[in-house]
VEXTOR-139399 format. One record per residue (C-alpha): residue number from 1; residue in one letter; x negated, y negated, z negated. Coordinates in steps of 0.5 Angstrom, whole numbers. Example, Ala and Ser with C-alpha at 12.3 -4.5 7.8 and 13.67 -1.06 7.14 Angstrom:
BEGIN
 num residu     X     Y     Z
   1      A   -25     9   -16
   2      S   -27     2   -14
***
This chain:
BEGIN
 num residu     X     Y     Z
   1      M   -44   -40    34
   2      S   -41   -35    27
   3      E   -44   -31    23
   4      I   -41   -24    23
   5      Y   -42   -18    17
   6      T   -42   -12    17
   7      D   -38   -10    12
   8      S   -32    -8     8
   9      I   -26   -12    10
  10      Y   -24   -10     2
  11      N   -31   -13     0
  12      H   -28   -20     1
  13      P   -22   -20    -2
  14      V   -19   -27    -1
  15      L   -19   -27     7
  16      Y   -15   -20     5
  17      D   -10   -24     0
  18      V   -10   -28     6
  19      L    -8   -25    12
  20      F    -4   -20     9
  21      S     2   -25     4
  22      V     6   -27    10
  23      S    10   -21     9
  24      C     9   -22     1
  25      S    17   -24     0
  26      A    20   -19     6
  27      E    16   -14     1
  28      M    18   -17    -6
  29      N    24   -17    -3
  30      F    25    -9    -1
  31      L    23    -8    -7
  32      L    28   -11   -11
  33      E    34    -9    -6
  34      M    31     0    -6
  35      L    30    -1   -14
  36      N    38    -4   -15
  37      K    41     1    -9
  38      H    38     8   -12
  39      C    36     7   -19
  40      R    43     4   -23
  41      S    40    10   -28
  42      I    33     8   -30
  43      I    35     0   -30
  44      E    41     2   -35
  45      T    36     7   -38
  46      K    31     0   -39
  47      K    36    -4   -43
  48      R    38     0   -47
  49      K    31     1   -50
  50      N    29    -5   -48
  51      R    23    -5   -44
  52      P    22    -7   -37
  53      V    23    -3   -31
  54      S    15    -2   -28
  55      F    11    -1   -21
  56      L     6     3   -20
  57      E     2     1   -13
  58      P    -4     6   -11
  59      A    -9     3    -7
  60      C    -7    -5    -9
  61      G   -12    -9    -7
  62      T   -12   -15   -10
  63      G    -5   -14   -13
  64      R    -1   -18    -7
  65      L     6   -16   -12
  66      L     3   -14   -18
  67      W     3   -21   -20
  68      R     9   -23   -17
  69      L    13   -16   -21
  70      K    10   -20   -28
  71      K    13   -26   -25
  72      L    19   -24   -25
  73      G    19   -20   -33
  74      F    17   -12   -29
  75      D    12    -9   -32
  76      A     6    -7   -26
  77      A     1    -4   -25
  78      G    -5    -1   -20
  79      L   -12     1   -18
  80      D   -16     1   -13
  81      L   -24     3   -10
  82      N   -26    -3    -9
  83      P   -29    -6   -15
  84      H   -28   -13   -12
  85      A   -21   -12   -10
  86      V   -19   -10   -17
  87      D   -24   -15   -20
  88      Y   -19   -21   -16
  89      C   -13   -18   -17
  90      N   -14   -18   -27
  91      K   -18   -24   -26
  92      R   -11   -27   -21
  93      L    -6   -24   -27
  94      R   -10   -27   -33
  95      R   -10   -35   -29
  96      H    -2   -33   -29
  97      G    -1   -31   -36
  98      F    -2   -22   -36
  99      A    -7   -18   -39
 100      S   -11   -15   -33
 101      A    -7    -8   -30
 102      A   -11    -5   -24
 103      V   -16    -1   -26
 104      I   -22     2   -20
 105      G   -19     8   -19
 106      D   -19    13   -14
 107      M   -12    15   -10
 108      A   -12    22   -10
 109      D   -15    23   -17
 110      F   -12    20   -23
 111      S    -6    20   -28
 112      L    -3    17   -33
 113      A    -9    16   -37
 114      T   -12    12   -32
 115      F    -7     7   -35
 116      S   -10     7   -42
 117      R    -5     0   -44
 118      R     1     5   -42
 119      K     1    10   -47
 120      S     2    15   -42
 121      L     9    12   -41
 122      P    11    13   -34
 123      F    11     9   -27
 124      D    20     8   -24
 125      L    17     5   -18
 126      A    11     6   -14
 127      F     9     3    -8
 128      N     4     3    -2
 129      F     6     0     5
 130      V     1    -2     9
 131      S    -2     5    11
 132      S    -8     5     6
 133      F    -5    13     5
 134      L    -8    14    12
 135      H   -15    13     9
 136      L   -15    21     6
 137      T   -18    24    11
 138      E   -17    29     8
 139      E   -11    35     8
 140      K   -12    37     1
 141      D   -14    29    -1
 142      A    -7    28     2
 143      V    -3    34    -2
 144      S    -7    31    -9
 145      H    -5    24    -8
 146      L     3    25    -7
 147      H     2    31   -13
 148      H    -1    25   -17
 149      V     4    20   -15
 150      A    10    24   -18
 151      D     6    26   -24
 152      C     7    19   -26
 153      L    15    18   -24
 154      T    19    18   -29
 155      K    26    22   -27
 156      D    29    20   -21
 157      G    24    15   -20
 158      L    21    12   -12
 159      Y    16    12    -9
 160      I    16     8    -2
 161      L    12    10     3
 162      G     9     5     9
 163      I     6    10    14
 164      H     3     8    21
 165      L     5    15    26
 166      L     2    18    33
 167      P     9    17    37
 168      K    10    22    41
 169      G    13    21    49
 170      R    10    13    51
 171      S     3    10    49
 172      H    -1     8    43
 173      C    -2     2    40
 174      H    -9     1    40
 175      E    -9    -6    38
 176      E    -6   -11    34
 177      H    -8   -18    32
 178      W    -5   -23    27
 179      H    -6   -30    25
 180      V    -5   -34    19
 181      R    -7   -42    16
 182      H    -7   -42     9
 183      G    -9   -50     6
 184      N   -16   -51    11
 185      L   -17   -43    11
 186      T   -15   -40    19
 187      L   -16   -32    20
 188      Q   -15   -30    27
 189      S   -15   -21    25
 190      V   -16   -15    30
 191      L   -15    -8    29
 192      K   -17    -4    34
 193      R   -18     4    36
 194      K   -24     6    37
 195      S   -24    13    38
 196      L   -18    19    36
 197      D   -18    25    36
 198      E   -12    28    35
 199      K   -14    36    34
 200      K   -18    33    28
 201      R   -12    28    26
 202      L   -18    22    26
 203      E   -18    16    29
 204      T   -24    10    28
 205      V   -21     4    28
 206      E   -25    -3    27
 207      F   -22    -8    23
 208      K   -26   -15    24
 209      I   -23   -22    21
 210      N   -25   -28    24
 211      A   -26   -34    18
 212      Y   -25   -41    20
 213      T   -26   -47    15
 214      P   -27   -55    18
 215      K   -34   -53    16
 216      I   -36   -45    17
 217      K   -34   -40    22
 218      Y   -36   -33    20
 219      A   -33   -26    22
 220      V   -33   -19    17
 221      C   -32   -13    22
 222      D   -31    -7    18
 223      T   -30     1    22
 224      F   -28     7    18
 225      P   -24    13    19
 226      L   -16    13    17
 227      R   -12    20    18
 228      T    -7    21    23
 229      Y     1    24    23
 230      S     6    25    28
 231      L    12    26    26
 232      P    13    32    25
 233      Q     7    32    21
 234      I     8    27    16
 235      M    15    32    15
 236      R    11    38    15
 237      Q     7    34     8
 238      F    12    33     5
 239      T    16    40     6
 240      D     9    43     3
 241      V     9    39    -2
 242      N    15    39    -4
 243      R    15    34   -10
 244      F    20    27    -6
 245      E    27    28    -2
 246      I    27    21     4
 247      L    33    17     1
 248      E    32    12     7
 249      T    27    10    13
 250      F    25     3    15
 251      D    20     0    21
 252      F    15    -4    19
 253      N    20   -10    19
 254      L    24    -6    13
 255      D    31    -7    17
 256      C    34     1    18
 257      N    30     4    23
 258      V    33    12    27
 259      L    27    17    26
 260      S    24    20    32
 261      D    20    23    36
 262      E    18    15    38
 263      T    17    13    31
 264      E    11     9    31
 265      D    11     6    24
 266      V    16     8    17
 267      V    17     6    11
 268      F    20    12     7
 269      V    23    11     2
 270      L    23    18    -3
 271      K    25    20    -9
 272      K    22    25   -14
 273      R    25    32   -14
 274      Q    27    35   -21
***
């Protein structure tokens, strides 16, 4: 019988990092593809100034991609509210020979000054793949986040934003499962909806990770609220904020996706408006 810890998943960065490690390669390839496709002028400008292209990850968690980007010669930074995740991220960066690049910060309230080492240089591309945007359960915080990301981006900068939507005309996904093995560590996770209030645009989800090694078994169980969006609601959000234009959309497999009211998972490629 394994012990069950009721705690934030984000307080267990090793589990979180291993669980989402399977998507790192695809996400990295996608970032580089979007950079080369939509940011040619930025790339050329940075070459002339002998500066690296820079990436920002709001709600970076363990910084799964930050150290990988730095390995390729890019500049990269992130912020997250959870000090355990930020500490894990920075320790790994230092192990790979890089300076700490993640700071403790709120994705609804930050600026270039939050990243003191940058000397107010804007970022070229921001990204958030795993629906962390939905943790902003208040309208004002979602609006503030989009404005702050835009403020931190250079001219023609991109924001790649992944969001789980409520589809219209078919049943919603109530439960998702992952199974990952890394060395002697095996993880089985379940993300389950506990309640949904479409009028208040809130759902409560339970996220449980079962961890197994040859010697121990335990589980971490977290419950938290998320803001819900239908496709028309997120499109209206972008229109109301009016800081980005939509260049492309993809599904969570990062394949091209045609948007419809039945769309459930979408990655938006957004370009900062002038």
